[in-house]
Structure formats: C-alpha cells, structure tokens
C-alpha positions in Angstrom: 89.8 67.9 131.3 89.7 71.3 129.8 92.8 73.6 129.9 92.0 77.1 131.1 92.9 80.1 129.0 94.0 83.1 130.9 94.1 86.6 129.5 96.7 89.1 130.8 96.4 92.8 130.0 99.8 94.3 129.1 100.1 97.8 130.5 103.3 98.8 128.9 106.9 97.9 128.1 107.8 97.0 131.7 104.8 94.8 132.3 105.7 91.2 133.2 103.9 90.0 130.1 105.6 92.5 127.7 108.3 90.0 126.8 105.8 87.4 125.9 104.0 89.9 123.7 107.4 90.8 122.0 108.0 87.2 121.2 104.5 86.5 119.9 104.5 89.8 117.9 107.9 88.9 116.3 106.5 85.5 115.3 103.4 87.2 113.9 105.5 89.6 111.8 107.6 86.8 110.4 104.6 84.8 109.6 102.8 87.5 107.6 106.0 89.1 106.2 105.9 92.6 107.6 108.5 94.6 109.7 106.0 96.5 111.8 102.6 96.2 113.4 99.6 98.3 112.3 100.4 101.0 114.8 104.2 100.9 114.6 107.0 98.9 116.1 106.4 96.3 118.8 107.8 98.7 121.4 105.5 101.6 120.1 102.5 99.3 120.6 103.7 98.6 124.2 104.3 102.2 125.0 100.8 103.1 123.6 99.3 100.9 126.4 100.7 103.1 129.3 97.8 104.8 131.1 95.4 104.0 128.2 91.7 103.4 129.2 90.4 102.9 125.7 92.9 100.4 124.2 93.9 96.9 125.2 96.7 94.5 124.6 95.9 91.0 125.8 98.2 88.0 125.9 96.5 84.6 126.2 98.3 81.9 128.1 97.5 78.2 128.6 99.3 76.6 131.6 101.5 79.7 131.8 102.6 79.4 128.1 101.9 82.4 125.9 99.7 81.2 122.9 98.4 84.4 121.4 97.7 88.1 121.6 94.9 90.5 120.6 95.2 94.2 120.3 92.2 96.6 120.1 91.1 100.1 120.9 88.2 102.5 120.7 88.6 104.2 117.3 88.8 108.0 117.5 89.8 108.6 113.8 88.4 106.4 111.1 85.2 105.1 112.6 84.7 107.2 115.7 83.4 105.5 118.8 83.6 102.0 117.4 85.9 99.3 118.7 88.8 98.5 116.3 90.3 95.1 116.5 93.8 96.0 115.3 95.8 92.8 115.5 95.2 89.2 116.4 97.6 86.3 116.5 97.3 82.6 117.7 100.4 80.4 117.6 100.0 77.8 114.8 99.7 74.7 117.1 96.7 76.3 118.9 94.7 77.3 115.8 91.4 75.6 115.3 90.9 74.7 118.9 88.5 77.5 120.0 91.3 79.8 121.4 90.8 82.4 118.7 87.0 82.5 119.6 87.8 83.1 123.2 90.3 85.9 122.4 87.9 87.6 120.0 85.1 87.5 122.7 87.4 88.8 125.4 88.4 91.9 123.2 84.8 92.5 122.1 83.7 92.4 125.8 86.3 95.0 126.7 85.3 97.3 123.8 81.6 97.0 124.7 82.3 97.8 128.4 84.0 101.0 127.2 80.9 102.1 125.3 81.4 100.7 121.8 78.2 99.5 120.1 80.1 97.7 117.3 83.6 96.6 116.5 85.3 96.6 113.1 88.4 95.0 111.6 90.1 94.5 108.3 90.4 90.8 107.4 92.9 89.1 105.1 91.2 86.7 102.8 92.5 83.6 104.6 90.8 84.8 107.9 87.5 85.9 106.6 85.7 82.7 107.4 87.0 82.7 111.0 85.8 86.3 111.5 82.4 85.5 110.0 82.0 82.7 112.5 82.7 85.3 115.2 79.6 87.2 114.0 81.5 89.8 112.0 79.7 90.7 108.7 81.0 92.0 105.4 80.3 95.7 105.0 81.0 95.7 101.3 84.1 97.8 101.7 87.6 96.6 100.8 90.8 98.5 101.7 94.2 97.4 100.5 92.7 94.0 99.5 91.2 93.3 102.9 87.5 93.3 103.6 86.2 95.6 106.3 84.0 93.5 108.7 81.7 94.8 111.4 80.1 93.2 114.5 77.4 94.6 116.7 78.4 94.4 120.4 76.2 93.7 123.4 73.6 91.9 121.4 75.4 88.6 120.7 76.6 89.9 117.4 74.9 90.2 114.1 74.6 86.5 113.4 74.0 85.6 109.8 72.9 89.1 108.9 74.6 91.2 106.3 74.9 94.9 107.0 74.1 96.6 103.7 76.9 98.6 102.2 76.1 102.3 101.9 75.1 103.4 98.4 75.2 106.8 96.8 72.1 108.9 96.5 71.7 111.8 94.2 73.0 114.2 96.8 76.4 112.5 96.8 76.1 111.5 100.5 76.2 107.9 101.6 72.9 106.5 102.9 72.0 103.1 104.4 68.5 101.8 103.8 67.3 99.3 106.3 65.3 96.5 104.9 61.6 96.8 105.7 61.7 100.6 105.9 59.9 102.9 103.6 62.7 105.4 103.0 60.4 108.2 101.8 58.2 108.3 104.8 60.5 106.6 107.4 57.7 104.2 108.2 58.4 100.6 109.0 
C-alpha cells in the first residue's frame, strides 16, 4: 500500500504549517552549515509568502508528519520570468524514495501555471545527479561552486538534452546557437 504525500502551501508566519516549516528549515540549516536561508531568516521567508501570487513555500507531509519543504518563485531579478527553485529539503530518512521527485514536480507545476516556461536552480555537487534525473540540464555556468541548472516547463522537461552555454561573439554579446541552425541565414 502506497503512502500518500500531501503538499501544504504555507501562506505566512501564522499559517498552521509555519511551525513545521520552521523545524524543517532549522534542520536544513544545521545539515548544510549555514545560519540563514537564501532569502534571509526563516521568518523572513515566511513573511515573504504573505499575499504572494508568484512565490510558493510547500511543506510535504506523509501521514501528517512533515518530511520536506520546497521554496520557489518567479524570478524578477536575475533571470526574469523564469521559475527559481530557491531551496529544497527532504528529511534524511525519506531520501531516495521518490519524495524529492514529487516535490520537484509540484513546484515546477506551480511555476508553469504562473507562466514560467523554464525553471532554474543552483545545485551543490552532491545534488547534481538528483536534479539531472528531474530533467534539469547543466547550463555551463557555475556560481560560488554550484552549477546553474535549467529545466523547460510544460513539455515534460528537457530530458537528456544539454542546453548549450552561451559563447561570446565578436560583438561582446552572448549568443546561443541552436544545433541544426545555419546561424548566418537563420535557416534550419
């Protein structure tokens, strides 16, 4: 018999699932050795959810027990209009049992429903394989030792395809050349 995973959207610091998020986030911080999350303190993340239509904080539960969280938003600064998977945590005893896949899919579906055509994240080396199995591909960029990965949304992801990293052309601007395209004429 399968155990159902439930996702609870956390709407702010007074949400019934806010305390579960606080506990999971504190465990996440201890595990990775940081004192704050990507977007500030645990409470700052909770307050950022109030009234937000383009950001999501989901707590996953199994039989009422919190087992993970995923935090994402539509990026309005670095990669405008793309979904940004900010943080992701699964309790150690639930890793490797498909929960992470379900959490990633839930967040990607929310981002796509808000209009994002792709989602990006920065992956620590230990998690790169997991994200590649979720259809995220290496962009060729590395920031602070973490690879920037990208996934197309709404098309089942970019399975087993590598998105070419932009390369410099003589004008100094970045340009992506799609395979099979005659760049000079634009013909396929």
